[in-house]
N, C-alpha and C positions, 0 to 999 in steps of 0.2 A: 886406464882399462885397456888391455891389449886387444881383446876381441869384443864383439858386440855384447851389450848388456844381457845378463842371464834372464832377466825379467823386464823386458823393455817398457811395458805399460806402467809398472810400478816406478821404475827409474825416471820415466818421463814425468809422471805426476810429482814425484819428490823434487825433481829439478825445477819444475814449474813453480811449485809452492815455495821453494827456497828463494827464487827470484822475486816472487810476490812479497815475501816477508822482508827481503832486503829493501825493495822499493818502499814498502810501508814505513820502514825506519827512516827513510829520507824525506817523506812527505812533510812539507811545512817547515823543513829545517835547512839552514844554509849548507851547501855542499863544499867540500874541500877541493882545491885545485887538482884536476886529473881524476877526480872521483866520479864525475858525471860529465854529461855533454857541456861543451862551452856554449853552444847555440842549438836551440830546437826551433826549426822553422816549419811552418805549415803553409801550403799554397792555397790560394783562393781564386775562384774563377772571375769574380768581379768585385767592385767596391762594396756592394751591399753585403756580399758574403764575407769580405775582408772585415767589415765593421762587426758583423755577427761573431766572427771568430775572435776578434780582439776583445769584445765584450765578455765572451765566455772565458777566455784566458785570464782576463782581469779578475773575474769573479772567482775563478779557481785559486788564483794566487792570494786573493783577499781571504779566502776560506782555508788557506794553507793545505790545499789538496795536491800541490806540486812541489818538487824540490825548489828551494830558493837559491838566489845567487847565480841563476842561469839566465841567459838572454833568450827570451821567447819572442819570436817574430811571426808575423803573417805577411807573406809576399803575394801580392795580387798580380794576375796576368794583365798585360796591357789591353786596353779596349780594342775592339776590332775582331779580326778573324780568330777562330779557335786555334790554339797552338799545341794542344796535346800536353801530356806530362813531360815529354822531352823539351818542348818549348818552355814549359813552366820551370824546368830544371835550369835552363839557360838564363831565364829571367831572374831566378833566385840567385844565381851566381853574380849577376849584375847588381842586384840589391845588396848582396854581401860586400861587394867591392865599394859601392857608394857609402855604405855605413861604416866599414872598417878599414878601407884602404888595404895596405899590405899586412895589417894585423891578422886577418883571417888565414894567412899562410900557416899559422901555428895552431889553429883551432880544430877541435873535433866537432863536427856538425851533423845533426840529424835532420834530414829533409823529408817531410811527410806530404805526399801528394793527396790533397783533399779538395781539389778544385772542381769536382763534378757536381751535378744537380741531383744525383741519386734518384734517377727516374725509376730504377728497379726496386728501390727501397725508400719510398717517399716520406716515411716518418723521419728520415735523416735529411730530407731536402732543405728544410728551413734552417736548421742549426748546424748541419754538416755531419758527414760520415765519421769524422774523427771524434765527434762528440756523441756518438751512439752509446746509449747506456747499456751496461752489462749486468746480469743478475748476480752480483756479489759485491761485497765491500761496504764499509760504512765510513764516510759517505760512499755512495755507489760509484764504482769504477766506470769510466767511459773508455772508449777505444784508445784515447790519448794516454791515459794512465797505464793501460795494459801494454801498449807499445813500449813505453818508457820502462816498464817493469821487465818485459821479456828481453830487452836489449841492455839491461842493467850492467852486464859484464863487459860490454863492447868498448866503451870509451877508454878504459884504462889499458886496453891491449890494442890500441889503434894508433897508427901514425896520423898526423894531421890530414884531414880530408873530409869527404862527405859520404854519409850513408843514406842511400835513397830507398824509400819504402812507400807503400800505398796505405791509405787509411782504413781499408775494409778487409784486411786479411790478418790472420794470426799465425805466427810461426812458433811452434813449441819444439824443443830439442833437449836431448840429454847427452852429455859427454862425461868422460872420466872426471873424478873429483879434483884431480891435480891438473886438468887440462883447461885451456881457454881457447876460444876462437880468436885468432889474431888477424887483424887487418893491417899488415905491415909490409906488404909487397908492392912494388911499383905497378902502375896501371890500374886495372879494375879487379875487384874480387867479389864473387857472388856466392850466396848460399845455394846448395843443391839438395833436393829431397828425392828419395826413390819413389817412383810413381808408376801407375799403369800406363800403357801406351795410349789408352783412351784419354786419360788426363793430359798426357803429353800433347795431344792435338789442340788443346786450348791454352797451353802455357808455352814458355820458352824451354827448350831442351838442350842440354849440353852434350857435345861430342867430345869425350875426354881422351886425353893422350894415354897410351898404354901405361899400366901400373904394375910394378913387380910384386907387390905384397900378396901373399897367398891367402890371407884371411881378411875379411872385412872388419873394420874398426868403427866405433861410434863416430869418430872424427878422423877424416882423411883430407890432406891437402893435395889437390890435383891440379894439373894444367889442362886448360880447355883448348882443344884443337879448333873447334868451331861452335858457334851458337846458332841454333835453329829456332825461329819464332813461329809458334803454332803450326808445326809441320804435320804432314799426313803420315800415317803409319808406314807407308811405303818409303817415304823420304827418310824416316828414322832408321829403317833397315839399310837403305842405300848408303847412308852416311856413317854407319857403324855406331849409332847412338844407343843401340839396344843391348841390354845385358841379359844374360840367362842365369837362372837360379844357381847359386853356389852355396855359400855359407850363410846367406841372409834368409832368416826364417820369415814366415808369413806376417807375424805381428810387427816385424821391424820396418815394414814399409810405411811410407807416409800415409797416415790415416786421414781423418777429416774428410775433405772433399775427395781425396784419393783413397777410395774405399779399400778395405783389406783385400790383399791379393791372394789368389790361390797359389799354393806352393810352387806349382810347375809353370807359373806365368812368367813371361818376359817382362822386363821393366826398363824404365829410362830414368834419368835424373832431371828433375824440373826445377825451375827458378823460383825465387821469391824476392828478396831484397838484394841490392848490390852496393858496393863501396867503390869510390874512385879516389885515388890519392890526389894530393894538392896540385901536383904537376899536371895531371890529366884535367882537373877542374879548370886550371888556368888556361889550358889549351882550348877548352870548350868556350870559356869566357871570351878569349881573344877572337875566336871564330864568330861568336854572337855579336861582338862589338863591330866586327867588320861587315857583317851582312845587314846590320841595322834592324829592319823590321821583318818579322816572320809573317807569312801569309798562308801557312799550311800547318797541318797537325803533324807533330813529330812524336814518335813513341820512344820513350827513354829506354825501353827494353828492346823493341824490334829494331830501332834505328841506331842506337848506340852499340848495343852488345853484338849485333850481327856483323859489325865492322871489325870486331876484335878476334884475336887468335891467329895462328899461322895458317889455318885452313879457310879463313874468311874469303868469300867470293862475292862478286857484284850481282849475282843472279837474283837476289831478293829485291834489288832496287826497283825493278819494274813490276813486282808482284804486289798488286793493290787489293787482293782478295780480302785482307783483314782490315782494310781502311774503310771508315764509315763514310767519308766524303772525299772524293778524288779532286785534288787541286792540281792545276797545271804545273805548279812549282815543286810538287812533292818529289818527283823522280830526280829532278836536278838537285834538290836539297839533300836527298839520300846519298847521291853520288858525292857531293861535297863533304858530307859527314864521313862517308867511307874513306875518302882520300885523306881526311884529317886524322882519323883514328887508326887507319891500317897499320899493322905492325905492333900496335899496343897489346900487351899481354892481358889475357883473361884468366885469372886464377880462380879456382873453385874450391870452396870449403864443403866437402861432402859430409852430410849429417845423416848417417844411416839409421839412427834412432830419432826420427823427427816426424812432425806432422805439420801440415799446412792446411789451414781452414780459411775459407772465403765467406764473408758475411755481407754480401753486396746485393742480395735479392730477397724478396719477401719469403720465398720458399726456403732459402738457406737460413735466414733469420729464424723462422719458425722451427725448422728442424733442429738447428744447433741449440736453441734455447729451451726446447720442450722434449725432444725425443732422443737426442744424441747423448747417450750415457758416457761415451768416451770423453767428450769435451767437458761434460758436467763433472766428471771425476778429476780430470787433469787441472781444471781451473777452480774447482770447488763452486760451481754454479749452483744457485739456490732456486727452488720453486717459488719461494716468497722472499724477495730481497728488499730489505729496508722498506717494509710495507705493513699496513694493518689489514689483515684478512684471516679468517679461520684457516687452520692448517689444511693443506692439500694432502690427501692420502698418500703415504710414502710408498705403498705397494704398487701404485699405478706407474707403469713404465713410461707412458706418454702423458705427462701432466701438463697443466697450464703453468704459466710463468708470470708472476706479478712483480713489477719493479717500481720502487719509489711511488707507491700509490696507496690510496685509502679506499677500501671496499667495504660496504655494509655486509654484515654477517649473513644477511638473507639473500644477497645477490648470488647468482651462479655463473661460474666461468667454466666452460667445457674444456676437455683435454685438447692440447695442441695449440692453445691460444696464448697470446702475450698481451699483457696490459702494462703500459708504462706511463708515468707522470699523469695519472688520472684519478678522478673520484667517481665511484659508481654507487648509486643508491640501492635501496632494498629491493626494488622491483625491476632490476636489470638482469636480463638473461643473455649471456654471450655464447654463441654457438661455437662449434669446433673450428680450429685453424683460423682464428681471427687475429687482427692486430688493432689495438686501440691505443692511441697516443695523444697525450695532452688534452684529454676530454673531461667533461663534467656532465654526468647524466643523473638527474634527480627524479625524473618522471619514469613511468612504466615504459620499458623499452626492450625490444627483442632484436638482437643483432644476429642476422642469419649466418650460418656457417660460411667460412671463407670471406667474411667482410673485412674491409680495410677502412678504418675510421681514424682520421688525424686532424686535430684542431689547431688553428693558428690564430694568434692575436695580430691585428692589423692596425696600422695608423693611416687613416684616410681623411684628408683635409683637416688634419689636426685632431680628429676624433678617434677614440679607441673603438674598434669594431672586431668582429670575429667571423671566421669562416671555417667550415669543416669539410675536408675532402673525404668522400666516401665512394668506394667502388669495391670490386672483388680483388682479393689478394693475387689471383691468377691473371688479372687484366694486364695487358701490355700497353703501358702508357706511351712508350716510345714508337709504337707502330703508327705510321703516318701514311696519308694519301695526299695526292696533289690537287684534287678537285672536289667540289661539294658533291658531285654526282657519285663519287667513290666512297663517301663516308659510310655507306651501307656495309662495307667490309670491316669497319671498326666494331669492336664488341665491348659492352659495358656489363659487367657481372654475368658474362656468358650470353647476353642478349644482344641482338643487332642494335647498334647505336641509334639507327634511324627509328626503330620501334620505341626506344627509350625517350627520344625527343618528342615523339607523339604522346607518350604517357605524361610527360612533363609540360605538354602544350607549348613547346618551343618550335620556332620556325627555322628552317634550314637556310641561313643566309651567311654571307661573309662575316657579318657582325658576331656570329656565333663563336668565332675563333679569334684569339689574340695573336699578336706577333705575325710571323711569316705566313702569308695566305696561300703559299704553295706547300705548306708543311702542316697538314691538318691532323690532329691526334687528340687523344683524351687529355694529354698534357696541356694543350692550349685551348681546350673547349670551355667556353664560358657557361658552366652548368652548376656552379656551387654558390649557394645563397650567402649573402652578407647579413649578419644579424648584430643586434646591439648587446647581446649577452652570450657568454660561452655556452651555457646550457641550452639556450634557444637555438644556437648555431648547430649543436650536435643533434638536437631533436629534429630540426628541419631537414638536415642532410639524411638522417635515418629514415624520415618519411619518404624522401625521394628514392632511397635504396629499397625500402619495403614495397613501394609502389611498383618498382620494376619487377621485384620478385613475385608480387601478387597480381601483376598485370592490371593494376587499378590506377585510375587517373590521380595525379597530384600536380597541380599547376604551379609552375615556377615564375609565371608572368609578372607577379607583383613584387618580385625580389630583385635587388641589385645582384647581378651574377658575376662571378670571377672565374678565371681559369686558374689551375695550379701555378702556371707560369706567372700570372699576375699576383697571386697570393704572395709569392716570394719577393716581389717588388715592394709590396705594401707591408710585409711582415714587421711586427714590433717585437724585436728580440728582448728588449728590456722587460716588457710585460710578461712574455713567456718565461723568462728567468724568474721573475717575481712570483708567478703562479707556482713554479716548481719549489721555490723557497718557502712559500706558505705551506705547501704539503709537507716539506722537510721538517719545518718547525712543529707542525701538528703531530707528525709521527714521533719526533724526538720527545715531545711533551708526554704523549700517551704511552710511550714505551720506556720512559725513564724509571 
């Protein structure tokens, strides 16, 4: 296709559906050499997460939900300091070397970063962002299958090397029927999507070398002069990263999180995934072997890509504005990585008819699954996906979304809400914009609008227990204070946390929080009751939620209480998978 697609929305949907069909044909079947990835590796933050990922991969392979004959691995970060996704990349290279020696020289490898605790989307905290359920497919697709489907054409047009991506984003693109994205150049190669300058401030932005072509094409191979990480708008202009409208029409811009641009708007090219050839990967591995232990967070995008291209400068090395935690070693480490990679080329695959979606927060999750008609159309997302529930009115633009769940015909779910892996009885009423995950509600229950309810199975002293986290979808679990006297600035369901503790009859002491006592947040607050049954767990947590909303007392004094942080330590992955499987079998039986 010489110029941009005549009807970008339609071509994007058709291209996406073609990839999904092709992946569906490979599910549960052995793949031929060169047809698919040699290795698919997922990173994990700790051994508990590693075990959870391995259990789920094993289950998927057993149920033939993934292509067979591929090596699937989970690589865990070393214990100790957080090392970021850049550190996880280095660690994964070492794992590959230990497992395969020189053999991985000839492999095509997909590396998916999924090592976070998903504090902004906690229904993914226990089992991992890469195993987030999506509302389509039978069996239900999770983010892992979607990633493998969207990248289905890559391995056969790629030189040995590693494709690095994140677990919570979706890249959709359309190119000419006879065209393929090739990862065959030395150094690094990254995908680029046209985006607004506002989006550019929260992503990586490419400063491209001049290009002679007079018209934009769906697929362009460009050279990157310099990479900017989360730059200001002023910086984008200063560095000549900004493009002005030419032949690109409004709908050709990256949609999704990068909302449709007005025709006369300036735009930039932002990043998503990147590939590094085997020689570059080897260079990074040798560097990691030399330094031994990492004690600071390295960003695979900010710290690797900013060192690339002929225009790379050292000015970013001392900029720690985008760093969550400043370590003394960080500046020195950035300098050493810059020296190592300086002069390495950064090739850019510009995808002018593409979209980049991020599903890493409760707001994004609810919007994309219930209200975003573009993504619904492109992926074929369903309002009721592999579930038993009366039909949701088709004319409603903002519907609810039911995934892998069994709901009584008399229960009600308001628009904008998502229910996954749950059973809801006849007397359950779910308000707007709620997330319900892994729960079982048999009694009369009202979930207030904007509620977040997620149940976990726990193994405590050899006994099976349950706990349900419940709060507001807009609560910021990561927000933290350093002292007990400051916890009044934390909010639970829009209410001062101190007032909530009073409602629950809980004392403000150090024992109220788990883990680091100078990092006090909703994430490590011991406020969630432990119960002997799943339904009791949900009912009890809903009572504490309703007590806050109604400003009525509900004492938690007689319960064993856990923080979300502790729930993840005690989580019983096997029981959670079993519960999902029971729902699966019942749905299959009733819909057969």
